[in-house]
N, C-alpha and C positions, 0 to 999 in steps of 0.2 A: 497455911494450906490455901494450894491455889485454886483458883475457879476450876479449872480443868479437875484437878483429885477432887473438890469438892461435888461438879458433876460428875464424876464417877463413882464416889461413894454414895452419895444420894441412888444411881441407877442400876448399882451390883446389889446396895442395900435391899433396893425392892425384889432383885432375883432371888437373894437368901431367905429373904422372909418368907417368900413363896415357896422354896424348896425345904424350909424349916418346919410347915406344915405336916407335918407326917398321919395327921389321921386322915382318913376317907372322907371325913366330913367337910375336914378344911380344905382338900382338896376339890373335891366337888362344889363347895360354894365358891371357890377362886376361877373353877374353870365356868362356871356356869354365870360370873359376874360381867357385865356387856362391858365394853369398852368406848367409852368417849369416841363419837363419829365425827370426821373432819373430811369438808369438801371447799375446792378451790372456785373462785368466780373466774367465768369467761369474759373477755372482754365485750362489753357491752355496743349496740349497735352505734355507730356514730364518733367511737372514741378512736379511731383512726381515720385521718383523710386521705383516702385511695380512690384511684378513676373506679367507677364500675365494669363490670365484663360483665361476657357470656358463657365462658369457658366452665366446664365441670372437674371439680378435685376431690381425689378420693384421699382421705390420709389412712396410712395403713396402720395396724398397731404397731409401736415404736418395743424396739428389741432393747436389751437392758440386762445387767448382770443379775445373776440369783436373787443377790439382795431386793431389789428392786422388783423383783417381780413377787411383789408380797402387797399387803394391803396395810404393813407396819408403816409407822414412820421412824426412817433412820436414821441415826446418830451417830457420828464416829467422833468419838472422844480422842482417838489418835488417828493416825492417817492407815495406820494398818487395822484397826478394832471398828468392828460394827457390831451399836445396838439398837434395840428399838426406844421409842420413847414410851414410858410404862403409860398402861390404860389407857392408849390411846391408837387409834387408826383410821386410814382415808377411808372414803366411802367404799371403794375398790380398790382392785389392785394398782397399784401406782401408774405402771405403762396405758391401763385401760384409763384411767381419771385421767393421763396427759393426751391420749387421742380423743377423749371425749372433749376436752377445752380444748384441744386445737381444732375440733369439726365445727363445736359453737362459738368460738372467735372469730373462725375464716370467714363462716357462715354469714355473723353477725357484720364482718366487714364490708360484705356486699362488694366485693373483689369478684367472688364468681357467684356464678346464675346457683348450682347446685353442689354442698360440699356436705360429702358421705363418708362412712367408716367402711372400710374394706369389705368388699364383698355385697353391701348394701343397696347400690344404685346402678345403674344403667351404665356402658362402658363409657369410663372416662377421659378428659381430655389431656388430664394430668392426673400423676399419685405421687404424692408426699410420703418418703419414709422418714425416719426417726430414729437415731440411736441415741437412747437416753444414757449417757453417761455417768451424770451426777446427778441426785435428786436428793437431798440430804441435808442436815445441820451437821456443822463441823466445830469442833472445840479447840479452840489456841491459846495457850495462857488464859488469858481473862476476857476473851472474845470468844462470840458464839457468832458463827455466821452461817447463812442457809445459801448453800449452794445448786445451781442448775444448769449442769451442762449439757450440751445435745448437739448432735452435727445432722443437719437438714439437707435432705436430696431429694430434687425436683426430677421425677422421671415424665416422657412424653405416653401419655396413655395407649396410643397406638402402638409403637415400636419397644418400647422400654428405653429409649436413650435417656443419657441424661443430660439434662437442662442446666442445672446448677448444683453445687453444693457448696455448702456453708457451716461453720462451726457457729453456736452461739453460748457465751458464757453470762450468767447473770448472778449477783448476792445481792444477799440484804440480811446486815445485822440485826443480833437478837438483845435485846437487854438482861433475858433470863432465861432460862430453861422451863418455864411453865410454858403446857401445851398451846396455850393461848397465842401466847406471843410468837412462838414458833412456827406455827399456823398460819399469822399474819406473816411474818419476813417471806415464806413460802408462797406467799398469795400475791405480797409485792415484788418480789423476783420473779414471779410467773408472769406476772401481767407486763412487766418488763420483756421478758423475752418473747412473749406470744406479739407484743408491738413492735419489735425487731424483726418478727418472723414475717409479719402481715408485709411490715413494706418492703424487706427481701422480695416475697412473693411477687409482691404487687410489680416491682423491676424484673421480674425474669418471667412472667407471664401473659400471652397474650390477651387481645381484647375480647 
């Protein structure tokens, strides 16, 4: 049996086990069972060497498809199939989590004098838009890979004109489908992407 089929059997088996619990007590216990909660780490201060700046940046809430507007950790056993990692969740919805990671990472970079989330600060010099296109683990034959893809657009805060736009894609391989290893791979891929984003913003934002 291929790795993909084993993985699908494990995930679907979990779902079937939940569905076959017909008694009200079993359903109540399943619904009340807490999910293991995970969060990713922002870039620490000094991890990326960029010139310090005096401009202010606002990070808008990323846009994403419905599957990513959730706190569940998305798994794709096939290109057309979407599932969730059993008994695991992000600390908040994926789009909100990515926004917070960007705010903290960019603030820690020192490139901007102030980094805020949308609507939480003064009129910024720049606004960062994010289209989150992939934030998932994908199964292909005998390999599991975390994939994070996004398109970033930097706007001027004064008139909304586009300064620069770029797509980013980062991956990290996973040894197996345990939640801890999958989240660790998410952290690796996200760290790579945030590093690339900080460097791109450094080249395209004024002092």
